[in-house]
Backbone bond lengths (Angstrom), bond angles and torsions (degrees), N, CA, C in turn:
res aa  C-N    CA-C-N  psi(-1)  N-CA   C-N-CA  omega(-1)  CA-C   N-CA-C  phi
1 M - - - 1.449 - - 1.532 109.00 -
2 P 1.295 119.22 88.20 1.457 120.82 -178.64 1.522 111.95 -71.66
3 D 1.312 115.49 144.15 1.463 122.47 171.40 1.520 115.25 54.65
4 G 1.323 118.90 29.57 1.449 120.88 173.11 1.517 115.82 76.98
5 Y 1.313 117.27 26.85 1.459 118.52 175.37 1.521 110.56 -139.29
6 H 1.295 114.06 160.68 1.461 122.11 178.02 1.525 107.65 -112.41
7 Y 1.324 117.74 122.87 1.460 121.64 177.30 1.520 108.01 -86.74
8 A 1.315 115.31 114.24 1.455 121.40 -170.69 1.523 112.37 -98.20
9 A 1.321 116.12 75.54 1.453 120.60 174.22 1.529 108.18 -77.56
10 G 1.311 116.76 156.21 1.458 118.72 177.19 1.509 112.87 146.35
11 E 1.303 114.51 -157.73 1.462 122.46 -177.44 1.535 110.81 -72.65
12 P 1.326 117.08 160.33 1.466 120.55 178.01 1.529 112.47 -59.10
13 L 1.304 115.10 148.68 1.471 122.22 177.21 1.530 107.80 -89.46
14 N 1.308 116.44 81.71 1.464 121.05 -173.58 1.524 114.31 -89.20
15 T 1.323 116.71 -21.38 1.458 119.09 -175.77 1.523 110.34 -129.46
16 T 1.324 115.02 164.39 1.461 120.37 174.79 1.520 109.96 -59.84
17 A 1.312 117.21 -37.97 1.463 121.40 178.75 1.529 110.97 -60.83
18 D 1.325 117.43 -39.16 1.467 121.25 177.60 1.530 110.56 -60.58
19 V 1.323 116.10 -43.51 1.465 121.35 -179.99 1.522 110.13 -65.82
20 L 1.318 116.69 -45.01 1.465 120.17 -179.95 1.526 111.58 -65.04
21 D 1.324 117.70 -36.09 1.468 120.72 175.63 1.525 110.54 -62.40
22 L 1.321 116.66 -41.42 1.456 121.29 178.68 1.530 110.73 -64.66
23 I 1.310 116.98 -42.50 1.463 121.29 177.69 1.525 110.15 -62.77
24 A 1.325 117.53 -42.28 1.468 121.26 178.23 1.526 110.89 -62.38
25 E 1.316 116.52 -40.18 1.468 120.67 177.74 1.529 110.05 -62.55
26 A 1.326 117.07 -45.66 1.465 121.00 178.55 1.523 110.78 -63.17
27 W 1.312 115.56 -42.98 1.469 121.19 178.99 1.531 109.94 -58.24
28 G 1.321 115.89 -42.33 1.458 121.04 179.64 1.521 113.35 -65.12
29 H 1.330 116.49 -26.81 1.461 121.20 178.61 1.525 112.20 -91.35
30 H 1.336 116.58 -2.80 1.474 121.96 178.46 1.524 112.45 57.12
31 V 1.316 116.87 42.55 1.462 120.37 178.23 1.526 109.59 -106.40
32 P 1.325 116.62 144.52 1.456 119.77 -179.22 1.535 114.34 -83.19
33 W 1.338 117.77 -13.14 1.463 121.66 -177.47 1.522 110.82 -135.57
34 V 1.330 115.00 146.88 1.458 122.50 172.03 1.521 107.59 -121.21
35 A 1.316 116.02 130.26 1.461 122.39 177.42 1.529 107.93 -102.71
36 V 1.319 116.25 116.70 1.465 121.62 -178.15 1.525 109.24 -111.32
37 P 1.319 117.45 121.25 1.458 119.66 176.03 1.534 109.89 -60.37
38 I 1.298 116.33 138.74 1.465 121.64 -176.80 1.524 111.50 -55.80
39 E 1.323 116.82 -28.86 1.469 121.28 -179.53 1.527 112.63 -67.12
40 R 1.326 118.23 -19.55 1.472 121.12 -179.97 1.517 112.52 -83.09
41 L 1.322 117.84 -11.41 1.460 120.47 -176.94 1.520 111.21 -75.23
42 P 1.328 116.63 149.18 1.464 119.28 175.17 1.524 110.25 -60.64
43 G 1.310 116.67 151.40 1.457 121.88 -177.43 1.518 114.49 -57.08
44 D 1.324 117.59 -28.95 1.465 120.16 -177.86 1.537 112.84 -99.07
45 F 1.318 117.55 15.02 1.463 121.00 -179.84 1.533 111.32 -57.76
46 F 1.314 117.28 -43.10 1.465 120.96 -177.44 1.527 113.65 -86.84
47 K 1.322 117.76 3.22 1.466 122.13 170.68 1.524 105.75 -92.96
48 L 1.319 115.83 89.35 1.458 121.00 -169.10 1.523 113.49 -58.54
49 S 1.302 117.79 -28.27 1.461 120.93 -178.71 1.531 112.75 -66.09
50 T 1.332 117.96 -17.75 1.464 120.63 -179.92 1.525 112.40 -76.63
51 G 1.317 117.26 -23.40 1.458 121.22 -178.64 1.518 114.33 82.99
52 V 1.329 117.56 -1.92 1.462 121.09 -178.09 1.528 110.68 -62.05
53 A 1.319 117.45 -46.87 1.469 120.85 -179.86 1.524 110.56 -60.95
54 G 1.316 116.97 -43.42 1.456 120.57 179.61 1.512 112.12 -62.48
55 E 1.315 116.72 -41.17 1.462 120.64 179.73 1.527 111.02 -63.93
56 I 1.315 116.60 -45.88 1.465 120.33 -178.85 1.518 111.12 -66.78
57 T 1.319 117.19 -48.98 1.465 119.38 -176.89 1.526 111.35 -66.56
58 Q 1.323 117.72 -33.44 1.465 120.30 178.53 1.522 111.68 -65.59
59 K 1.320 116.69 -36.80 1.468 119.80 178.29 1.528 110.17 -61.78
60 F 1.320 117.16 -43.78 1.467 120.18 177.38 1.523 110.54 -63.96
61 A 1.302 117.20 -42.26 1.474 120.87 179.34 1.528 110.42 -62.65
62 N 1.313 117.26 -41.11 1.466 120.54 -179.86 1.526 112.12 -58.85
63 Y 1.324 116.24 -34.60 1.458 120.78 179.81 1.533 112.35 -94.78
64 R 1.318 115.96 5.80 1.473 122.98 179.26 1.524 111.98 55.38
65 I 1.312 114.96 43.37 1.461 122.27 175.32 1.523 106.62 -116.60
66 G 1.331 115.89 125.69 1.458 120.10 178.01 1.521 110.63 -69.91
67 L 1.324 115.35 147.93 1.464 121.54 179.64 1.524 108.47 -120.75
68 A 1.326 115.62 120.85 1.461 121.63 175.28 1.522 108.19 -111.53
69 I 1.312 115.86 120.36 1.458 121.40 175.02 1.521 106.13 -89.62
70 V 1.344 116.49 120.12 1.453 121.79 -173.68 1.525 110.27 -106.08
71 G 1.320 115.58 119.29 1.457 120.34 177.75 1.513 111.55 147.15
72 D 1.292 115.62 -179.56 1.456 122.54 -176.75 1.530 110.29 -83.30
73 T 1.328 116.27 115.33 1.465 121.35 179.60 1.526 112.57 -100.61
74 D 1.320 117.57 4.51 1.468 120.73 -175.28 1.525 112.25 -55.98
75 H 1.312 116.89 -43.36 1.470 120.82 -179.32 1.529 110.43 -60.75
76 H 1.317 116.88 -43.61 1.464 121.26 -179.30 1.525 111.05 -69.31
77 A 1.329 116.50 -41.78 1.466 120.91 -179.70 1.523 111.04 -65.18
78 A 1.312 116.85 -34.05 1.464 120.64 -179.80 1.524 111.83 -72.02
79 A 1.326 116.89 -18.65 1.463 121.19 -176.99 1.526 113.28 -72.07
80 G 1.334 116.96 -20.92 1.460 117.18 -179.74 1.514 113.02 -176.63
81 N 1.318 115.13 152.89 1.457 120.81 -178.63 1.526 112.73 -64.12
82 A 1.315 117.30 -35.92 1.465 120.17 -177.60 1.526 110.68 -63.71
83 V 1.310 117.70 -44.53 1.462 121.31 179.71 1.526 109.91 -65.67
84 R 1.309 117.19 -45.02 1.463 121.28 179.11 1.528 110.44 -59.14
85 A 1.333 117.64 -46.11 1.472 122.23 179.72 1.528 110.70 -63.91
86 W 1.318 117.11 -39.42 1.459 121.36 179.13 1.527 110.96 -63.44
87 I 1.319 117.48 -44.53 1.462 121.53 179.53 1.529 110.24 -62.57
88 I 1.321 116.91 -45.20 1.468 120.89 179.20 1.521 110.46 -61.07
89 E 1.315 117.10 -47.18 1.465 121.38 -178.66 1.533 111.17 -65.21
90 A 1.310 117.14 -42.04 1.469 120.55 178.99 1.520 110.45 -60.49
91 N 1.310 117.62 -41.51 1.463 121.58 -178.58 1.526 112.75 -68.45
92 R 1.300 118.02 -15.35 1.472 121.43 175.09 1.520 111.50 -83.53
93 G 1.301 116.80 -17.12 1.460 121.44 -174.86 1.514 112.98 -93.34
94 G 1.304 114.87 -166.02 1.449 120.67 -176.74 1.511 114.31 -125.24
95 Q 1.351 117.40 15.92 1.457 120.49 -177.66 1.525 113.25 -120.13
96 L 1.321 116.91 -34.31 1.464 122.55 -177.04 1.517 108.62 -134.92
97 W 1.323 115.64 125.25 1.466 121.21 177.15 1.517 109.72 -128.36
98 F 1.306 114.58 149.91 1.457 122.75 171.55 1.522 106.11 -114.79
99 V 1.337 117.01 115.39 1.460 121.94 -177.27 1.522 109.23 -125.44
100 R 1.322 115.70 152.48 1.471 120.03 -178.46 1.528 112.43 -72.84
101 D 1.349 116.09 -36.49 1.467 119.01 -176.02 1.528 109.82 -157.02
102 E 1.322 115.07 176.71 1.465 119.84 -178.77 1.523 112.37 -64.73
103 A 1.327 117.49 -31.46 1.467 120.27 178.85 1.530 110.25 -63.03
104 E 1.327 117.33 -42.13 1.457 120.37 177.70 1.530 110.93 -64.45
105 L 1.313 116.62 -40.43 1.467 120.06 177.70 1.519 110.28 -62.96
106 A 1.335 117.30 -47.12 1.464 120.44 -179.40 1.534 110.14 -60.04
107 A 1.325 117.75 -40.53 1.473 120.95 178.87 1.517 110.81 -63.73
108 R 1.330 117.32 -43.03 1.476 120.16 179.65 1.519 111.44 -65.25
109 L 1.324 116.64 -40.27 1.455 119.85 178.13 1.533 111.80 -66.58
110 S 1.331 115.82 -40.21 1.464 119.91 177.80 1.518 111.54 -63.17
111 A 1.321 116.88 -37.13 1.466 121.20 -179.79 1.519 111.12 -66.27
112 R 1.325 117.20 -26.03 1.481 121.45 179.43 1.517 112.09 -77.96
113 S 1.320 117.03 -22.08 1.476 120.70 -175.20 1.512 112.16 -72.32
């Protein structure tokens, strides 16, 4: 687990149970951040009206574990102003980040130290 995060490769996070299992795994490793590849997210994660993103991110917030979505979000951000604004606002905070790769995540975490 480099730089205080767990890189969560694996199957898609299709259910609440999948998300909670991932949080439990991170909790067991005592890491403050989980990096989830964008490919693991449910297909409707970036459709904000579905509430899927809110449900997933809230679970991480409840357990005080940061969530970094790793991958290219340009396609999703281009789809609408709300998604673009959400990504920008999330990246200003300390709970949810959208990063292009693990190197960007490691740099952001190092800057916080």
